[in-house]
C-alpha positions as CSV (number, residue, x, y, z in Angstrom):
1,X,72.2,-142.7,21.3
2,X,74.1,-141.2,18.2
3,X,70.9,-139.6,16.9
4,X,70.3,-137.9,20.3
5,X,73.9,-136.7,20.4
6,X,73.6,-135.3,16.9
7,X,70.3,-133.6,17.7
8,X,71.8,-132.0,20.8
9,X,74.9,-130.9,18.9
10,X,72.8,-129.4,16.2
11,X,70.6,-127.5,18.7
12,X,73.8,-126.2,20.5
13,X,75.2,-125.0,17.2
14,X,72.0,-123.2,16.3
15,X,71.9,-121.6,19.7
16,X,75.6,-120.5,19.6
17,X,75.3,-119.2,16.0
18,X,72.6,-116.8,17.3
19,X,74.7,-115.6,20.3
20,X,77.0,-112.7,19.9
21,X,80.7,-113.5,19.7
22,X,82.7,-112.7,22.8
23,X,86.2,-111.5,22.4
24,X,86.1,-111.1,18.7
25,X,85.0,-112.9,15.6
26,X,84.9,-116.7,16.0
27,X,84.2,-117.5,12.4
28,X,86.0,-119.8,10.0
29,X,89.7,-119.1,9.2
30,X,90.8,-119.6,5.6
31,X,94.5,-120.3,5.3
32,X,96.2,-118.7,2.4
33,X,98.1,-121.0,0.0
34,X,101.7,-119.9,-0.7
35,X,103.6,-123.1,-1.4
36,X,104.6,-123.5,-5.0
37,X,102.7,-126.2,-6.9
38,X,99.7,-126.1,-4.6
39,X,97.5,-123.7,-6.6
40,X,95.0,-126.5,-7.6
41,X,94.4,-127.5,-4.0
42,X,91.7,-125.5,-2.2
43,X,92.9,-123.6,0.9
44,X,92.3,-125.2,4.3
45,X,89.4,-123.8,6.2
46,X,89.6,-123.9,10.0
47,X,86.1,-124.0,11.6
48,X,86.9,-121.9,14.7
49,X,83.4,-121.8,16.1
50,X,83.1,-125.6,16.0
51,X,86.3,-125.9,18.0
52,X,85.2,-123.2,20.5
53,X,82.2,-125.4,21.4
54,X,84.5,-127.9,23.0
55,X,87.6,-126.0,23.9
56,X,88.5,-122.8,25.7
57,X,90.8,-120.3,23.9
58,X,93.8,-121.3,26.1
59,X,93.7,-124.9,24.7
60,X,95.3,-123.5,21.5
61,X,96.3,-119.9,22.2
62,X,99.1,-118.7,23.0
63,X,100.7,-122.1,22.8
64,X,100.0,-123.8,19.5
65,X,98.8,-120.7,17.8
66,X,99.3,-117.0,18.5
67,X,96.1,-115.0,19.1
68,X,96.6,-112.9,15.9
69,X,95.2,-114.5,12.8
70,X,97.9,-115.4,10.3
71,X,100.8,-115.1,12.8
72,X,101.4,-118.8,13.1
73,X,102.5,-120.6,9.9
74,X,100.6,-123.8,9.4
75,X,102.0,-126.4,6.9
76,X,101.2,-130.0,6.1
77,X,104.7,-130.9,7.2
78,X,104.2,-129.4,10.6
79,X,100.8,-131.1,10.9
80,X,102.3,-134.5,10.0
81,X,105.1,-133.8,12.6
82,X,102.4,-133.4,15.3
83,X,102.6,-129.6,15.5
84,X,99.9,-127.0,15.1
85,X,96.7,-128.8,14.0
86,X,98.5,-132.1,14.2
87,X,98.7,-131.9,17.9
88,X,95.1,-133.0,18.1
89,X,94.5,-134.2,14.5
90,X,96.6,-137.4,15.0
91,X,94.0,-140.1,14.8
92,X,93.7,-140.4,18.5
93,X,92.2,-137.1,19.8
94,X,90.6,-136.1,16.4
95,X,90.6,-137.4,12.9
96,X,94.1,-137.8,11.4
97,X,95.3,-135.6,8.7
98,X,95.8,-138.1,5.8
99,X,95.2,-138.2,2.1
100,X,91.8,-139.9,3.0
101,X,90.7,-136.8,5.0
102,X,92.0,-133.9,2.8
103,X,88.5,-132.6,2.0
104,X,87.6,-132.2,5.6
105,X,89.9,-129.2,5.7
106,X,90.7,-128.3,2.1
107,X,87.4,-127.2,0.7
108,X,86.1,-124.3,-1.4
């Protein structure tokens, strides 16, 4: 069952990656690091296209995030407080943002 789901998800990803983006670029969003003392931590990368497979734009825009890239400040404190990414990444809807899951978002 899991193998079938993974195969279908992979096929869908391949099909979507070949399709033209509607309404603008749906690529990854790399968050700039600006907090002092965080220079050694890779910036968080948001896989926009992966989220668009399951959700329509209105699930996040213009409620959790403004439509313009960079207009909504995302911080780990906000995420831990259940805001921005933390609205879903709370361990119930999606993986929780914890020290054990840092590398899922913070990658080179």
